[in-house]
N, C-alpha and C positions, 0 to 999 in steps of 0.2 A: 719450592714449598714456601708458603706465605708465613712470615714471622710477625709477631706482635710489634707494634710501634715502640714498645718499651725497650725491648732488647733485640735490636736488629742484628743480623749476622754480618757485621762490618769487620772484615778481616783484612789485614795487610800481609802480602806474601813476604815475601821477602826471605891395788894397786899392789917389792916382793917381801915386805915385812908384815908380820901379823901381830896384832895386839890382842890381849885377852878379851876386852870389851868391844873393841872396835877393830875392824880388819881392813888392811890395805891390800889390794890385789893389783899387782903390776906384773902380769904374766906375759910370756913370750907372744909376739904377734902371731895371730892365726893365719892360716893359709889363705890364698886368694879365694878358694871356694869356701867362704865363711858359712858356718852353721851355728845354731843356737849354742851358746857357751864358748865358741871360739872367740878369742880376743880380737877385736876389730883393728887394733893398732891405732896409729895416729891418723888424723884426717889428711887427705890430699886435696889438691886444688885443681880446678879446670880453668884454663886461661884463654882458650881460643874465642875469637869473636863469634864463631858459630854456636858455641855453648851459651853465650850471653843472649844471642838472638832467640834461642829456644825459650827463654824466660820472659821475653818482652810482652807487656800487657797493653791493651787498649781499653780506655775507660769509656763507659756508656752511662749517661745520666738520664734518668726519667725526667721528662719536663716537669718543672714545678707546677705548671697549670694542671697537669694530670693528677699529681699528688694532692693539690688543693681541691680539685674537683671530687676526688674520692673521699677526702675528709669532709667536704661539704655534704656529700650524699649520705655518709654514714653517721655524721654527727661530730661533736667536738673531739679533738684528739685527746688521748689520755697520756699521762706521764708514768714513769716508772713507779713513783710513789703510790699512784692509784692502783696499779697492778698489784703491788705488794700488799696494799691495804685489803685487797680482796683475796689474798692467798687462802686456798681452800684445801691444801694437802699438807699435813704435818710430816716432817721428817723425824725418824726415830733416832733417839740418842744412843750412845754406845751401849748402855745397859739394856736397851730394848732390841738390839740387833741380835739375830740368831747366831748360833755357832757356825752354821753354814756360811752366813754372810761374813762373819769375822774371819773365816778361813782365807778370804781373799786379801786380807791386809798384808802389808809388807812384813817380811821377817826381820829385815835390817835395812835402814833404821826403822824403829817402831813409829807408827802413826801417832802424831800428837793429838789429833782430833779426828773423829769420823762419825758419819751419819748414814742411816739407811732410809730407803725410799718408802713412801706410803704404800699401803696394801693395794695390790694390783699392779702398780708401777714396779714393785720390787721383783715381780716374776713374769711380767708380760713378755712373750716371745715375739710380739709384733713390733716392738720398739726397742732400740738398743742405745744406751748411753754412749756418747762418742767424744764429747768435747766439753771444755770448761773455760770460762773467763770470769772476770769480776770487776767490781768497782775499784779493786786494787790495781787493775790494768787501766781503767778509765781515767783515773785521776791519781796523782802521786800521793795524795793524802788518804787514799783508800776509801773515800766516801763519795756517794752520789747524792748531793744535797745533804740530807741528814741521815741517809741510809747506807748501810753496808749491804752489798748485793753480790750474789754469785749467780751466774747463768750456766746452765748445763744444756748442751745441745744433744738431742736424740734423733736418730734416723730410723726409718722403717726398715725392718728386717726383710731383705730380698728373698729369704727362704720361705717366708710366710705371707708376704704381701707383694704387690706389684706396683704400688703407687709411688714409691720412693719419696714420700713426704718427710718433712722435718718438723720438729716442734722444739720449743725452748722453755725450760723450767726457769722462771724468775724466782730466785730463792731469797727470802727475807732473812739475812744473816746478822741482824742487829743483836739478837739475844743468843749467845752460844748454846743455851739450853733449850731453845725453842725455835729451831729452824722450820720454816714453812714456805710453800711455794705455790705458784699459779702457772699453768701452761699458757704459752702464747704461740700462735701459729704464724710463721713467716710466709708471706704471700708475694706474688708478682702482680702489679697493676696491669690492667688490660684496657685497650680501647679508650685511651684518653682519660682513664680513671673512672670509667663507668662500670668496671667489673674487676675481678682478680681471680687468680688461680693459686693453688698451693705451690710453694717452692719445692722443687724436686732436688733433694740434696741428701747426701750421706752425712753431712754436717760434721765431718771428721775434725774440723778445726774452727775455732772462733776467737776473735780478738775484739774486745770492747775498748776503744781508744777515743777519749774525749766524748763527744756526743754521738759517735758512730759505732755501729757493730758490723764487723766484716766476718762472713762465714764462707766456708768452702762449698763448692758445688759438687757435682759428680760427673763421672766420665761420659755419661749419655746426654749431657746438656745439649739441646738442639742448636744453641748459639755459641757453643764452645766456651761458655763462661766458666771460669775457674773460681771466681770470688763474687759474692753478692754483698752489697753494702746497704745498711739500714740506718735510719735516724731514730734515736731513742726518744725523741719528742713526738714522733708520728706513730703512735700506737692507737688503734681504733677498736671500737667495741661492736661485736656482732649483735644482731637484733633477733635472729631466728636460730633456734636450736634444732639443727638437722644434720644429716650426714653429707650434705652438699657443701662444697667450698666455692663461694662466690655469691653473686647476686641471685636472689630467688624472687618469686612473685610478690612476696609480702615482706621483703627486707633483705638482710645480709646474713649469710650463714658461714660457719667456719668448722664444719665437721664436729660440731658439739662444743668447740672451744669458745670461750667468751671473748678473747682478744685476738686480733690479727695485727701483724706488723708488716706494712708494705715496703718492698725494696725501693730504694731511691736510686739505685744504679748497679752496675756490675763491671767486672774486669774480665776480658777474654784474652786468650793467647793470640797474638797477631799472626802466628804461623798456622793456626788451624786447631783441630781437636787434639786433646791429649791422648797418650797411649800408655796404659798402665802396665803393659807387659815388657816395656823396654826402657832401659836407663839411657839410651842414646837418642830417644825421640823427645817430643814435647811432653813435659811432666804433668801428671795428674796430681793436683794439690791434695795431700792426705791430711796433714796436720799443720796448724799455724800457731804462733804465739807472739807475744810482745816482748821486745827487748828494750827496757828503759835505760840500760847501762851503755847503749850505743849512742853515738852523736851523729845525726839526730836520732830520736826514737825510731825504731824500725820494726817491721813485721818480718818474722822468720818463718820460713816454710820448708817442708820436706815432702818427699814422695814415699810411697809404701810399696814394698815387695814382701812376699810371704816369708815367714821365719824358716820355712823349709827350702828357700831359694838361695841363690848365690850372687844376685846382682847387687852392686853397690848402689846406694841411694844418694841423691843429691840433696844438699842443704843450701839454701840461699836466702837473701833478704831484700826487702824493698823499704826505702825510707818513707816516713810520713811527711806530709807537706806542712811546713810550719805556718804557711799563709792561708791554708784551706783546711780548717780543722777536721781531722778524722779521715781525710782522703790521702791516698798515696801520692807521692811526689812525681811529677811528670817532667820530662826533658823539654828542650826547646821545640821539639817536633810534636809534642803532645802525647808522648808514649811513656809508660812506666817501665823503667829499666832496673834490673837487678843491680844492687849496689855492692861494691867491695868484692870480696872473693866468693866464688862458687866452690863449695866444699863437696867432697865425696866421702862417704863412710862405708866401711865394710860391715858395720853392724846390720843385722837383718831384722825383719818384722817390726819396723819402726811405726809406732802408733802415736808417739808424742815427741816433741823436740823443744828444748829451751836453750837460749843463748844468754850467757851472763858473764860480765867482766867484773872483777873485784874493784876496778877503778873506772871512773866514768870515761868512756871512749877508749878503754884499754883493750888488750887482746882477749877475746872471749874464750870461755870454755863452753862446750856444747854438751848438754845432757840428752841422751837419746834412749828411748824406751823400747827394748825388744820384748814385745808382748807375745810370748810363746802361746801356741794355739791348742795345746792339749788339755784334757780334763785335769783340773786341780793343779795346773802347772803355774808356778810363780814366774814372773818375768825378770828381766835383767835391766838394770839402769846403768848405762855406761856413761862415763865422762871422757870426752875426747877434745883434743886441740891439735894444733899443728906442730907442737914441739915434743910432747911426751911420746916416746916410741911405742908405748903400749897404752891401751885404754884402761881406765880405772873402774873397778866395780867392787861392791862389798862381797865378803866371803862368809857364807853361812851354812855350808854343807848342802845337803839335799841331793836330788837327782843330778843337778848341775850345780857345781860349787858356787857359782856366782848368781844363781837364780834366787835373789833375795827381795826383789821388788814385788808389788802387788800382783794378783792374778788378773790377767786380761785387762790391764790398765790401758787407758786411751790418752786423749790429749792432756797436756799439762799447762799450768798457768802459775806465774810467780807474782805473789802479792807484794808489791814493791816495799811498802812502808812497814810491813811486819816480817818480811824475810821468809814467808811461808810458800811452799810449793803445794799447789792443789791439783788433784787429779780424780778421775772417776774410773771405776771398774765396770766391765760390760756384761758379764755372762749371767744367763739364766737358762742355759742349755740343760739337757738331761745327762744322765750318767754316761751315755755313749756319745756325748758331744753333739747330739741331734736336737734340733728345734722342732720337737714333735708334738707340742701341746703344753699349755700352762700346767696341767695336772702333773706333768712329769718334770717340771722345771726345778732346778736346783739354784735358788737365788744366791748369787755371790756379788751383788751390786752394792757398792759403797761410794760415797764422796768422802775423800780423806785429805788431810794436810800433814806435811812434814816440814820442819824448818830446813831450808836449803843448807844451813850450816851443819845440820845433823847428817844430811846426805854427804856433804864433803868430809865430815869427820869419819865416816865409814869407808871413805875412799882414799884418804890421805892423812 
């Protein structure tokens, strides 16, 4: 099969006290066959060279000439500030969110701030909120130029569509009382920058670091790419409003969206395609986040298995390259290797992961999100490390004692200079957990933040 010049298929073989206001839950370690609510215990490590080999990545960069040609064909590149200035979707503040939407908020700790999506986006069943990152990841002062920005990645619902496209909400977060956003379509350049196609991605994870945005791909990627990378200064404007994605007879179209963001590269597993059904094979990247408390700064990744399953999930990290801003660090052979320990957790249903150490370069705690899949079910946010014999989680009663986190939450992001954890909730299914049409949707979608200190105070 012929592949595009942009992304060739180049592979190498090869916590037990409880307080009245705040609860600590440190319960006995769950059995090997973990289930929702079972304590996952402490993290374990994988140390064999064969395990590290499964995580090795190869970088593929789009030729600069192709990117420049596409920009020349479409017109002057736009910046993040121009996208924000054209924001055309208001987010609703807490007072304007419905009781159904508010039901998805965490029980403990309480959300410090939360927002609901514009009409249509709040209950569409064709698109699902999956990931979040921000200018709090991009720069340690939390600003991108003069702006505070949050990005939320949405993937198409495989139950209602077959295109597997992704889109990204660029949220103007400068005024806490007036969040607003504009959609941007991530695309893949083709044929030397003379055309492009839509990125096929579940976009379960995103990390904005310096001037680059890294997003996860999906299991069916033809070139086995697990991550795609974008340049925040290379945003282009469509000239034709149609359902086509790419070049058309009278200009450039983006399925009705005004802006496209062409990928500048990708990372593929050197061993081949990922396998989402096995924790012993090459992993499918489910969620990623940034850890600024590591030395150097690093990208943390995890895989996903169903909350009804029993397979342990791997958690690992790649360092960023201090000399090549926004790119992952490569070894002397030109490959990206997992750095430090490979962890394994018995927590199930992981949709988000954060790594954070209280001291720079210290031993990290990992926060993992068990997003239970039933109707009106809250999730569980576990904190794990290598020393505590039991995982820590808040205690709030309910159908499962530790199910205190938001409903159907997805990726997480830590805004470094404010100490806030941001996440999004996904669901707009019907009462039977079916995606049977917007008329039957029960919107439970929010973007919310919680101080990480509040999370910790409910755990310890």
